[in-house]
C-alpha positions, 0 to 999 in steps of 0.5 A, a space after each residue: 500499500 502506497 499514500 502521498 501525503 502533501 505538507 509532509 514535513 510538520 504537524 499532521 502530515 507528520 505524524 500522519 506519515 510516521 503511524 502509517 509506516 509504521 503499519 508498512 505503508 510505504 509514502 510519498 511525501 511532498 514538502 518544502 523544506 528539503 532537509 526535512 523530507 529528507 531527513 523522514 526517508 533516512 528515519 522512517 522505516 518503510 519506502 519513502 520517494 519524496 518531492 520537494 513541491 510548494 503548492 502555492 503554486 499550482 503548477 506545481 500540483 500537476 507535477 506532483 500528479 505526473 511524478 506520482 503516476 508511477 506510482 501505484 497510490 491507494 491513497 491521497 492525504 491532501 494536508 498542505 495548508 496554512 491562513 493568513 490572520 489579521 483585517 481583510 483589509 489590512 492582510 497581504 493580497 499576496 499571501 492569502 493568493 497563496 493560501 487559496 492557491 494551498 488550501 483550495 486550488 492544489 488540493 482541488 487539482 489534485 483531488 480531481 486527478 488521483 480520483 479519476 485514477 482512482 475510479 478507473 481502477 476501482 480502489 483508493 482513498 483521499 482524505 482531504 485535510 478541512 477544519 472545525 473552522 470548515 462550518 463556520 465565519 471566520 473574522 481576521 481568519 477570513 480567508 482560511 475559514 472561507 478555503 475550508 469550507 470549500 474543503 468541507 463542501 467540495 468533499 461533501 459533494 464528492 462522496 455523494 456522487 461516489 455513493 451513486 456510482 457503485 465504486 469502492 472509491 471513498 473519500 473522507 473530510 478531516 474537522 479538527 479543531 485546534 492541534 499543536 502545529 506550525 499553523 498558529 506560529 506561521 498565522 502570527 498567532 497563539 492558542 487561545 485553549 489547550 490544542 490537542 496533539 498532532 500524534 492523537 489528531 493523525 491517529 484519530 483522523 486515520 482511524 475514522 478513514 479507515 472505517 469509512 467515516 465522512 466527515 470526520 469531527 474529533 473530540 467531544 467539544 469540536 463535536 458540540 461546537 460544529 453542531 451549534 454552528 449549524 443552528 446557532 443564529 450567524 449574527 451570534 456564532 461571528 462575533 464569538 470567533 472575532 472574540 475567539 480570534 482577539 484571545 490569541 492575538 492577546 494571548 501571544 
């Protein structure tokens, strides 16, 4: 069995790579840090292929797909992603467009291209990494929340289509809350609540994916938050999210 994991040099992607390798999976790992990729290649127990790849440039998603076509991929984990913090009127447009390319455009490209291959062989899984943010509006992380809404809705639509196609191909979307990764450090904020470890989240996501769970939400608190976001009026939810984001900045 062979898995392709994007954004595999730290955090959730790294933890998933370690778990899958421990369970005998061969891996294709991507990221921007070639040194870390080489270290993983030498450290992990199974065969590891690496591709240094910056998915903020959509053409690299096509290049990554072509590089992987010679391999028989059984699992695609679209993990690469980041956020840009601040008032929408003040944040860097360049950074936001790069974020959209990573979180949406490249994920969309890889999902479509690998899904087509999986359907041809009637075999394969896709795990898209979204967020509990994918069910909410996110003032001061507006682009990030919007991008994860896209990932959630795209994944759910594909899942429904697959139900009508008499296929063994599966898609899941992972929607965690805070994880102890480099995400908030890159966004320039700190956690307002205690995060779960990347190892815990990776194990949970993979276990539920292999159980064919479509929407994967870890922890009781996040399940409650997502449920409330669906039934509580937006006029109440958005101010609460705004205060949470402000607290992140104050606690930095």
